[in-house]
BANU-151031 format. One line per field, with one value per residue (C-alpha): residue number from 1; x, y, z. Coordinates in steps of 0.5 Angstrom, whole numbers, padded with zeros to 4 digits. Layout:
% BANU-151031
seq (NUM; ...) .
x (X; ...) .
y (Y; ...) .
z (Z; ...) .
***
This chain:
% BANU-151031
seq (1; 2; 3; 4; 5; 6; 7; 8; 9; 10; 11; 12; 13; 14; 15; 16; 17; 18; 19; 20; 21; 22; 23; 24; 25; 26; 27; 28; 29; 30; 31; 32; 33; 34; 35; 36; 37; 38; 39; 40; 41; 42; 43; 44; 45; 46; 47; 48; 49; 50; 51; 52; 53; 54; 55; 56; 57; 58; 59; 60; 61; 62; 63; 64; 65; 66; 67; 68; 69; 70; 71; 72; 73; 74; 75; 76; 77; 78; 79; 80; 81; 82; 83; 84; 85; 86; 87; 88; 89; 90; 91; 92; 93; 94; 95; 96; 97; 98; 99; 100; 101; 102; 103; 104; 105; 106; 107; 108; 109; 110; 111; 112; 113; 114; 115; 116; 117; 118; 119; 120; 121; 122; 123; 124; 125; 126; 127; 128; 129; 130; 131; 132; 133; 134; 135; 136; 137; 138; 139; 140; 141; 142; 143; 144; 145; 146; 147; 148; 149; 150; 151; 152; 153; 154; 155; 156; 157; 158; 159; 160; 161; 162; 163; 164; 165; 166; 167; 168; 169; 170; 171; 172; 173; 174; 175; 176; 177; 178; 179; 180; 181; 182; 183; 184; 185; 186; 187; 188; 189; 190; 191; 192; 193; 194; 195; 196; 197) .
x (0016; 0021; 0018; 0013; 0010; 0006; 0003; 0002; -0002; 0002; -0003; -0009; -0016; -0022; -0022; -0027; -0026; -0022; -0021; -0019; -0019; -0015; -0011; -0013; -0007; -0004; 0001; 0005; 0001; -0006; -0011; -0011; -0015; -0017; -0018; -0024; -0023; -0029; -0024; -0019; -0024; -0027; -0019; -0017; -0024; -0023; -0016; -0017; -0021; -0017; -0012; -0015; -0019; -0015; -0019; -0013; -0009; -0014; -0015; -0007; -0006; -0012; -0008; -0002; -0004; -0009; -0002; 0002; -0003; -0004; 0005; 0005; -0001; 0003; 0010; 0007; 0004; 0011; 0015; 0010; 0010; 0003; 0006; 0010; 0016; 0013; 0007; 0011; 0016; 0010; 0006; 0012; 0011; 0004; 0007; 0013; 0007; 0003; 0009; 0010; 0002; 0002; 0009; 0005; -0001; 0003; 0007; 0000; -0003; 0003; 0003; -0004; -0002; 0003; -0002; -0007; -0001; 0000; -0007; -0008; -0001; -0005; -0011; -0007; -0003; -0009; -0011; -0006; -0003; 0001; 0009; 0011; 0007; 0004; -0002; -0006; -0005; -0008; -0013; -0012; -0017; -0024; -0028; -0030; -0024; -0018; -0012; -0007; -0001; 0003; -0002; -0002; -0002; -0008; -0006; 0000; 0003; 0007; 0012; 0012; 0016; 0021; 0020; 0025; 0027; 0032; 0033; 0040; 0044; 0049; 0056; 0059; 0054; 0054; 0062; 0061; 0056; 0059; 0056; 0050; 0050; 0044; 0041; 0034; 0030; 0026; 0021; 0021; 0014; 0014; 0019; 0023; 0020; 0024; 0031; 0035; 0040) .
y (-0071; -0066; -0062; -0063; -0057; -0057; -0050; -0047; -0041; -0034; -0032; -0037; -0036; -0041; -0043; -0039; -0041; -0047; -0045; -0051; -0058; -0065; -0066; -0059; -0056; -0050; -0044; -0040; -0034; -0037; -0037; -0044; -0041; -0035; -0035; -0031; -0024; -0020; -0018; -0015; -0012; -0008; -0007; -0003; 0001; 0004; 0005; 0008; 0013; 0015; 0016; 0020; 0024; 0031; 0034; 0034; 0037; 0043; 0044; 0045; 0050; 0054; 0055; 0056; 0062; 0065; 0064; 0068; 0073; 0074; 0076; 0080; 0084; 0084; 0086; 0092; 0095; 0092; 0097; 0102; 0101; 0099; 0091; 0089; 0083; 0078; 0078; 0078; 0072; 0068; 0069; 0066; 0060; 0059; 0060; 0054; 0049; 0051; 0049; 0042; 0040; 0041; 0037; 0031; 0032; 0031; 0024; 0022; 0022; 0018; 0012; 0012; 0011; 0005; 0003; 0002; -0001; -0006; -0008; -0008; -0013; -0018; -0018; -0020; -0025; -0028; -0030; -0036; -0038; -0042; -0042; -0045; -0048; -0054; -0060; -0060; -0067; -0066; -0061; -0061; -0057; -0056; -0049; -0048; -0051; -0048; -0046; -0046; -0044; -0051; -0054; -0049; -0054; -0052; -0057; -0060; -0058; -0063; -0059; -0064; -0061; -0062; -0070; -0074; -0080; -0085; -0091; -0096; -0098; -0104; -0101; -0102; -0097; -0093; -0092; -0091; -0085; -0076; -0072; -0067; -0073; -0074; -0081; -0084; -0087; -0093; -0097; -0104; -0104; -0099; -0095; -0088; -0084; -0079; -0076; -0073; -0070) .
z (-0001; -0002; 0004; 0009; 0013; 0019; 0018; 0025; 0028; 0030; 0034; 0039; 0038; 0035; 0028; 0024; 0017; 0014; 0005; 0003; 0003; 0004; -0003; -0005; -0009; -0006; -0008; -0003; -0001; -0002; 0005; 0008; 0014; 0019; 0026; 0030; 0029; 0032; 0038; 0033; 0029; 0034; 0037; 0030; 0029; 0037; 0035; 0028; 0031; 0037; 0032; 0027; 0033; 0034; 0040; 0045; 0040; 0038; 0045; 0045; 0040; 0042; 0050; 0046; 0042; 0047; 0053; 0046; 0046; 0053; 0053; 0048; 0051; 0057; 0055; 0051; 0058; 0062; 0056; 0058; 0066; 0066; 0069; 0073; 0071; 0075; 0071; 0065; 0067; 0069; 0062; 0060; 0064; 0062; 0054; 0056; 0059; 0053; 0049; 0052; 0052; 0045; 0044; 0049; 0045; 0039; 0042; 0045; 0037; 0035; 0040; 0038; 0031; 0033; 0038; 0031; 0027; 0032; 0033; 0025; 0025; 0030; 0026; 0020; 0024; 0024; 0017; 0016; 0009; 0005; 0007; -0001; -0006; -0005; -0003; 0003; 0006; 0013; 0016; 0024; 0026; 0024; 0025; 0032; 0035; 0039; 0037; 0044; 0043; 0046; 0041; 0035; 0028; 0024; 0018; 0014; 0007; 0004; -0002; -0008; -0013; -0013; -0010; -0006; -0009; -0004; -0008; -0007; -0013; -0013; -0011; -0017; -0021; -0015; -0015; -0023; -0022; -0021; -0018; -0021; -0026; -0030; -0029; -0033; -0028; -0030; -0026; -0026; -0029; -0033; -0039; -0037; -0033; -0033; -0033; -0026; -0024) .
***
C-alpha cells in the first residue's frame, strides 16, 4: 500500500458500533465506528436547555425597568423639594447594579452557548470517520470493547491508490533512467500490466 493508517478514536469510551468489515473499501469521511454517546447526548440536551433559558435575563431586565422608574420619580420629587439627594443617589446606585445584573445574565448566556458548542464538538468526536480513501485491513476493537487514551487504535486502513512499488534493476538499466520518465512494467508471467513513472 502507498500508506497504512492506524485510525484512532479522538475520545475514550466503549465502542457502540462498527460500520465496516475487514476488506471493505471506504471513502474519506465515511463513518467507520462510533463510541457510546448516551451521557454526551444527555449533557448536550441539558446544555441546550440552559442555553435557551431566559429567566435570569428577564428578571434582570424587569428589575432594571423598576429601578429606572424609581430614579425618574425621585428626580421629579427632588426637583419639587419632596425627596432628599441621598435617595436620588441611592436610586442611581440601584440602577447601576441592575444594569450590571443584565450584563452578568448576558455573559452567563454566552458562556452557556459556548458550553453547548463544546459538548456538541465532543459528541461529534465520538464518531470515527475515514481519514482517506482506502481498504479496511484490520479491525482492532469490536463492539463493547473499551478505547483508552493509551490504546486508541480502532482499525487499520491501507491506501491502495496509488500503489507503492519497490523493485530492483540491474545497475546498467537503472543508470539509463531519468526522473519522471514513463516506464512499462511487466511481470515475469504476464504481459504488460501498465505504465508508471
